[in-house]
C-alpha positions in Angstrom: -68.1 27.8 -125.7 -68.0 24.4 -127.8 -65.0 24.5 -130.3 -65.6 23.7 -134.0 -64.1 20.2 -133.8 -66.4 19.3 -130.9 -69.3 20.2 -132.9 -68.2 18.0 -135.5 -67.7 15.0 -133.1 -71.2 15.7 -131.3 -72.7 15.9 -134.7 -71.3 12.5 -135.5 -72.3 11.4 -132.2 -76.1 12.2 -132.9 -76.2 10.6 -136.1 -74.8 7.3 -134.4 -77.4 7.4 -131.9 -80.1 8.1 -134.6 -78.8 4.5 -135.7 -79.3 2.9 -132.2 -75.7 3.2 -131.3 -76.2 4.5 -127.7 -78.4 1.3 -127.0 -77.0 -1.6 -128.9 -73.7 -2.3 -130.9 -74.6 -1.0 -134.3 -73.1 -2.5 -137.8 -72.4 0.9 -139.7 -70.5 1.5 -142.8 -68.3 4.6 -143.2 -69.7 5.0 -146.6 -73.3 4.8 -145.4 -72.5 7.2 -142.3 -70.7 9.7 -144.8 -74.1 9.8 -146.6 -76.1 10.3 -143.5 -73.7 13.3 -142.5 -73.2 14.7 -146.1 -69.6 14.6 -146.0 -66.9 12.3 -147.8 -66.3 8.7 -146.7 -62.7 9.9 -145.8 -64.0 12.3 -143.4 -66.7 9.9 -141.9 -63.7 7.6 -141.2 -61.7 10.4 -139.6 -64.8 11.3 -137.3 -64.8 7.8 -136.1 -61.2 7.5 -135.4 -61.3 10.6 -133.7 -64.4 9.5 -131.5 -63.0 6.0 -130.7 -59.6 8.1 -129.4 -61.7 10.4 -127.2 -63.2 6.9 -125.7 -66.8 8.2 -127.1 -67.4 5.0 -129.1 -65.9 1.8 -129.2 -65.2 0.8 -132.8 -64.6 -2.9 -134.1 -63.6 -3.0 -138.1 -65.0 -5.8 -139.8 -65.2 -6.6 -143.7 -69.0 -6.0 -143.6 -68.7 -2.7 -141.9 -67.8 -0.9 -138.5 -69.3 -2.4 -135.2 -70.2 0.6 -133.3 -71.4 1.4 -129.9 -71.3 4.7 -128.1 -69.8 4.4 -124.7 -70.7 5.5 -121.2 -68.6 8.5 -121.9 -70.0 9.3 -125.2 -73.8 8.7 -123.9 -72.8 11.4 -121.0 -71.7 14.1 -123.6 -75.1 13.6 -125.6 -76.9 13.9 -122.1 -74.8 17.5 -121.5 -75.7 18.6 -125.1 -79.4 17.7 -124.4 -79.1 19.9 -121.0 -77.4 22.8 -122.5 -79.9 22.7 -125.3 -82.9 22.6 -122.9 -81.7 25.1 -120.7 -81.2 27.5 -124.1 -84.7 26.9 -125.2 -86.4 27.2 -121.8 -84.4 30.0 -120.3 -86.3 33.0 -120.1 -83.4 35.5 -121.3 -80.2 34.3 -123.5 -76.9 33.4 -121.7 -75.3 36.4 -123.0 -75.5 39.0 -124.9 -72.7 41.2 -127.1 -72.8 45.2 -127.3 -70.5 47.2 -128.9 -69.4 50.9 -127.8 -66.8 53.6 -128.9 -64.2 54.3 -126.1 -64.2 57.9 -124.7 -62.7 59.7 -121.9 -64.9 60.5 -118.8 -64.5 62.7 -116.2 -62.1 60.5 -114.1 -64.5 59.8 -111.6 -64.6 56.1 -111.9 -61.5 55.5 -110.1 -62.7 57.4 -106.9 -65.8 55.1 -106.8 -64.2 51.9 -107.6 -61.5 52.4 -104.9 -64.0 52.9 -102.0 -63.3 50.1 -99.5 -66.9 49.1 -99.0 -67.2 48.7 -102.8 -64.0 47.2 -103.6 -64.2 44.4 -100.7 -67.5 43.6 -102.4 -65.9 43.4 -106.0 -63.3 40.9 -105.0 -65.7 38.8 -103.1 -68.4 38.8 -105.7 -66.8 39.4 -108.7 -63.7 37.1 -107.9 -61.0 40.3 -108.9 -59.4 43.3 -107.5 -60.5 46.1 -110.1 -57.9 48.1 -111.6 -58.7 52.1 -110.2 -60.8 53.3 -112.8 -63.6 52.3 -115.7 -63.6 52.1 -119.3 -66.3 54.1 -120.5 -68.0 53.2 -123.9 -70.7 55.1 -125.8 -73.3 53.0 -127.4 -74.2 54.4 -130.8 -76.6 52.2 -132.2 -80.3 51.7 -131.4 -79.5 47.8 -131.4 -76.9 48.2 -128.5 -78.9 50.8 -126.7 -81.8 48.5 -126.3 -79.8 45.5 -125.8 -78.3 47.6 -122.6 -81.7 48.5 -121.4 -82.7 45.0 -121.5 -80.0 44.1 -119.2 -81.8 45.7 -116.3 -84.4 42.7 -116.5 -81.8 40.0 -116.2 -80.2 38.7 -112.9 -77.1 40.8 -111.8 -74.6 40.8 -109.1 -75.7 43.1 -106.1 -73.0 45.2 -104.9 -74.5 46.8 -101.5 -74.5 50.6 -100.9 -73.1 52.2 -97.9 -72.9 55.3 -96.1 -69.9 57.0 -94.5 -69.6 60.5 -92.6 -70.0 62.8 -95.4 -72.4 61.0 -98.2 -74.4 58.0 -99.2 -73.3 55.6 -102.1 -76.0 53.8 -103.8 -76.1 50.1 -104.8 -74.3 48.9 -108.1 -75.4 46.0 -110.2 -72.5 44.0 -111.8 -72.9 41.7 -114.9 -69.7 39.4 -115.7 -68.4 40.4 -119.1 -65.6 39.4 -121.5 -63.9 42.4 -123.1 -62.8 42.1 -126.9 -62.9 38.1 -126.3 -59.6 38.4 -124.1 -60.3 40.0 -120.6 -62.6 38.9 -118.0 -64.1 42.0 -116.2 -67.7 43.2 -115.5 -70.2 46.0 -116.6 -71.1 48.1 -113.5 -74.6 49.9 -113.5 -75.6 52.9 -111.4 -71.9 53.4 -109.6 -73.1 57.0 -110.6 -76.2 58.5 -112.6 -74.8 61.4 -114.6 -74.6 59.2 -117.9 -77.6 58.0 -119.7 -78.5 54.9 -120.8 -76.0 55.2 -124.1 -73.2 54.7 -121.8 -71.6 51.6 -120.2 -69.1 51.6 -117.8 -66.4 48.5 -117.5 -64.1 47.4 -114.7 -61.5 44.6 -114.8 -58.5 43.5 -113.0 -56.1 45.3 -115.4 -56.0 48.8 -117.0 -58.3 48.1 -120.2 -56.7 50.9 -122.3 -53.2 49.7 -121.9 -53.8 46.1 -122.1 -55.9 46.1 -125.2 -54.4 49.3 -126.9 -57.4 51.1 -126.9 -57.6 55.0 -127.6 -60.9 57.4 -127.9 -62.7 56.5 -130.8 -61.8 52.7 -130.7 -64.6 50.4 -130.9 -64.9 47.5 -128.3 -67.1 44.3 -128.1 -68.2 43.2 -124.8 -69.7 39.8 -124.2 -72.2 40.2 -121.1 -73.2 37.0 -119.3 -76.5 37.0 -117.9 -76.1 33.9 -115.9 -73.6 35.1 -113.1 
C-alpha cells in the first residue's frame, strides 16, 4: 500500500519526468512546477526539498530556477510504479477484494477441524502461522458481498490437502490470505466443512479474533482478501 505522502512524491516525480528530468538536467522553476501540479508554489518547493532529501532527485538552485535531474533511485521508483500499474491493468483478477460480514456464533466445530494435525501442519507451513483453535464466522448480508465471495472460487488459492484417518476422510481446504479489520493477518478458509452456504465465511488467524478485536455477535467486520498468495 502506498501512503499519501508517497503518492504526492510520485506525482511530482512523474511531472518532472514529463519535463525530461529523467533523461537530462532540466531547468524548472517552482512557479512553473506549481502550475503543472495545480498546487501552490510553496507546496511545490516543499515537494522538491522532500524529493531531494529522499535521494530521488538532484537539485541545484539558481537565480533563474532549479536545475533538476532525477537520480537512479528516482528512476527506479518510477519503474516500480510502472510495473505495479501494468500488473494491475493486465491482471486477470484484482490483487485484493474486500467483503463485510456480521459476526455470529457457529456450532463450535471450527476448533475441531482447525486443530487436526494434518491440517494444522499445513496451515503453519503454507500460511505462516499457527491458527487459533477456532474460526470467526461471518454472515454476508448484501448481494455484493455474497457475489464477491462466490467470485473468489475463480481466483488462485493456497491449497491445504485433505487426508484420511482411521475413522473418516477430511476434504481439501482452500485458503485466501486476508487482513481482518486492517489490523490482523489471517486467512479465509473454504470447504473446511460443508453445512454453511455461500453467505457464510470462516476466518482463521493466529489470535482469537473475537478477543483481540473485541468482537461480539452482531458486530460488522471488514475483511480484505488477498488474491495473489
